[in-house]
C-alpha positions in Angstrom: 233.9 33.8 95.4 231.8 30.8 96.3 228.9 29.7 94.1 226.3 31.3 96.4 228.3 34.5 96.6 228.5 34.7 92.8 224.7 34.1 92.5 224.1 36.8 95.1 226.4 39.2 93.2 224.6 38.6 89.9 221.3 39.0 91.5 222.3 42.2 93.3 223.4 43.8 90.0 220.0 42.9 88.6 218.1 44.3 91.6 219.9 47.7 91.3 219.1 47.9 87.6 215.5 46.9 88.2 215.0 49.5 90.9 216.3 52.2 88.6 214.0 51.0 85.8 211.0 51.0 88.1 211.5 54.7 88.8 212.1 55.6 85.2 209.1 53.6 83.9 206.8 54.8 86.6 207.6 58.5 85.9 207.5 58.0 82.1 204.2 56.1 82.3 202.5 58.7 84.5 204.0 61.8 82.8 203.6 60.2 79.3 200.0 59.0 79.9 201.0 55.4 78.9 199.1 52.4 80.3 201.7 50.1 78.6 204.6 51.9 80.3 202.8 51.8 83.7 202.3 48.1 83.2 205.9 47.7 82.3 206.9 49.5 85.5 204.8 47.0 87.5 206.7 44.2 85.7 210.0 45.7 86.6 208.8 46.0 90.2 208.0 42.3 90.2 211.6 41.7 88.9 213.0 43.7 91.8 210.9 41.8 94.3 212.0 38.4 92.9 215.6 39.6 93.0 215.2 40.0 96.8 213.6 36.6 97.1 216.5 35.0 95.2 219.1 36.8 97.4 217.4 35.4 100.6 216.7 31.9 99.4 220.0 31.3 97.6 221.9 32.2 100.8 219.9 29.6 102.7 220.3 27.0 99.9 224.1 27.2 100.2 224.1 25.9 103.7 225.6 22.4 104.2 223.5 19.5 105.4 222.6 19.5 109.1 220.5 17.4 111.5 217.3 18.7 110.1 218.3 18.5 106.4 220.1 15.3 105.6 220.2 16.2 101.9 221.2 19.8 102.3 219.1 22.9 101.6 219.2 22.8 97.8 215.4 22.9 97.4 215.3 26.4 98.9 216.7 27.6 95.5 213.8 25.7 93.9 211.4 27.6 96.2 212.9 30.8 95.0 212.3 29.8 91.4 208.7 29.0 92.2 208.2 32.4 93.8 209.7 34.0 90.6 207.2 32.2 88.5 204.3 33.1 90.8 205.3 36.8 90.9 205.6 36.8 87.1 202.2 35.2 86.7 200.6 37.7 89.1 202.2 40.6 87.2 201.0 39.2 83.9 197.4 38.8 85.0 197.5 42.4 86.4 198.8 43.7 83.1 196.2 41.9 81.1 193.3 43.1 83.3 194.5 46.7 83.3 194.8 46.7 79.5 191.4 45.0 79.1 189.8 47.7 81.3 191.3 50.5 79.1 190.3 48.7 76.0 186.7 48.4 77.2 186.7 52.1 77.9 187.8 52.8 74.4 185.2 50.5 72.9 182.5 52.4 74.8 183.5 55.5 72.9 185.7 57.3 75.4 189.0 58.8 74.3 192.3 57.5 75.8 195.1 59.9 76.5 197.8 59.8 73.9 201.2 58.6 75.2 204.2 61.0 75.1 207.6 60.6 73.6 209.2 60.3 77.1 207.3 57.0 77.5 208.7 55.8 74.2 212.3 56.6 75.1 211.9 54.9 78.5 210.7 51.8 76.7 213.7 51.8 74.3 216.1 52.2 77.3 214.5 49.3 79.1 214.7 47.0 76.0 218.5 47.5 75.7 219.2 47.4 79.4 217.1 44.3 80.2 218.4 42.4 77.2 222.0 43.0 78.4 221.0 41.9 81.9 219.3 38.8 80.5 222.5 37.7 78.6 224.7 38.4 81.7 222.4 36.5 84.1 221.8 33.6 81.6 225.5 33.0 81.1 226.2 33.1 84.9 223.2 30.8 85.6 224.4 28.3 83.1 228.0 28.3 84.4 226.9 28.1 88.0 224.1 25.6 87.3 221.6 27.7 89.1 217.9 27.2 88.3 217.0 30.4 90.3 219.4 32.4 88.1 218.2 30.9 84.9 214.6 31.7 86.0 215.6 35.2 86.9 217.3 35.6 83.5 214.0 34.8 81.8 212.4 37.3 84.1 214.8 39.9 82.6 214.1 38.7 79.1 210.3 38.9 79.6 210.8 42.5 80.8 212.7 43.3 77.6 209.9 41.6 75.6 207.2 43.6 77.5 209.2 46.8 76.8 209.2 45.9 73.1 205.5 45.5 73.1 205.1 48.8 75.0 207.4 50.5 72.5 205.3 49.3 69.6 202.1 50.3 71.2 203.4 53.7 72.3 205.2 54.4 69.1 202.1 53.4 67.0 199.9 55.7 69.1 202.3 58.6 68.7 202.9 58.2 65.0 199.3 57.4 63.9 197.5 60.0 66.0 194.7 60.0 68.6 192.5 57.6 66.7 195.1 54.9 67.4 195.7 55.5 71.1 194.1 52.1 71.7 197.4 50.5 70.5 198.8 51.4 73.9 196.5 49.2 76.0 196.4 46.5 73.3 200.2 46.3 73.6 199.9 45.9 77.3 197.5 43.0 76.8 199.8 41.2 74.3 202.7 41.7 76.8 200.7 40.2 79.6 199.8 37.2 77.5 203.5 36.6 76.7 204.4 36.8 80.4 201.7 34.2 81.3 203.5 31.7 79.0 206.9 32.5 80.5 205.5 32.1 84.1 204.0 28.7 83.1 207.3 27.5 81.8 209.0 28.4 85.1 206.3 27.0 87.4 206.1 23.5 85.8 209.7 22.4 86.6 209.6 24.0 90.1 206.4 22.2 91.1 207.9 19.0 89.6 211.0 19.2 91.7 209.2 20.1 94.9 206.9 17.1 94.4 209.9 14.8 93.7 209.2 14.2 90.0 211.6 11.8 88.3 214.4 13.1 86.1 213.8 13.0 82.3 213.7 9.5 80.7 216.9 10.2 78.7 218.8 11.1 81.8 217.6 7.9 83.6 218.6 5.8 80.5 222.1 7.4 80.6 222.4 6.5 84.3 221.5 2.9 83.6 224.0 2.7 80.8 226.7 4.2 83.0 226.1 1.8 85.8 225.9 -1.3 83.5 229.3 -0.3 82.0 231.0 -1.0 85.3 232.8 -4.4 84.9 231.1 -7.1 87.0 227.9 -5.1 87.4 224.7 -6.3 85.6 221.0 -5.6 85.3 220.7 -2.2 87.0 217.0 -1.8 87.8 214.5 -0.2 90.2 216.1 3.2 89.4 214.5 6.1 91.2 215.6 9.7 90.7 214.9 13.2 91.8 216.5 16.6 91.9 217.4 18.5 95.0 218.2 22.1 93.9 221.3 21.8 91.7 222.0 18.3 93.0 220.8 14.9 91.6 219.7 12.0 93.9 219.2 8.4 92.7 218.6 4.9 94.1 219.3 1.8 92.1 219.5 -2.0 92.4 222.4 -3.9 90.8 223.3 -7.5 90.5 226.8 -8.9 91.3 228.4 -12.3 91.3 227.0 -14.1 94.4 230.4 -15.6 95.1 232.0 -12.2 95.6 233.4 -11.3 99.0 231.8 -8.3 100.9 235.0 -6.4 100.2 234.8 -7.0 96.4 231.1 -6.1 96.3 231.9 -2.9 98.2 234.6 -2.0 95.6 232.1 -2.5 92.8 229.5 -0.3 94.5 232.2 2.3 95.1 233.2 2.3 91.4 229.5 2.9 90.5 229.4 5.8 92.9 232.6 7.2 91.5 231.5 7.1 87.9 228.0 8.5 88.9 229.5 11.5 90.6 232.0 12.2 87.9 229.1 12.5 85.5 226.4 14.1 87.6 228.4 16.1 90.1 230.7 15.5 93.1 227.9 16.3 95.5 225.2 14.1 93.9 223.6 11.3 96.0 223.3 7.7 95.0 222.1 4.7 97.0 223.0 1.3 95.7 221.3 -2.0 96.7 223.3 -5.1 95.7 221.7 -8.4 94.8 223.2 -11.7 93.7 223.0 -12.7 90.1 220.3 -15.2 89.3 
């Protein structure tokens, strides 16, 4: 399978699991009178939606460069990652608001329905299933160097964490009796707050890439060292970097002996390109501007 086909396969597996969990959690939340489980069902629904987004955008990102996209379509995968973060943030806010409303109801003296054991079992099933799905997607995302898969893996992990919170709240409300049914909406608020943090961690890098932020300082220093190690090349400077999906693009100025022939200078630049692509990927882009040594 190609890289894009593998990403699609992993995402499709996740989407099927998420769809099954949406049904299980929704039924368990309604039948078991659990706000935490209903919130968890909404989270799984957001997982399913983002799986579809990844399937569509990764297919587009795998297209080669064309007349309208000289650097390829890699940023479509970044757009998918951005959508995942936005969907997760929206789900998190909805969960917090829903929990806060139920908490306010309890503080006003109204009784909250006690969750049932069905909701607790659904939460436990979700924890195990989503943690396994997280590990599977994370390993594949790392091997395929896919930011969208890595983001989706954290979406799975966040769902497992939200189910842990739901299980604690539901279990506490069941074991401690009706006086502690408030633990259920409290758990949903804690889960929502955790998801806000995860969403923020996904959105930052995505916005950075879409606005052409530079690569980390350590990476740029490594690039400069790699270029300076080429015999006959000195003073690499004016380095500019950015990421295009899974690819890296850079521009750099180098100094060469002013007495070199054009052919010799070309050979030096080609050696820089070769070493750069060996380290940062065969499809990475680098533009080299050559200047005579002073």
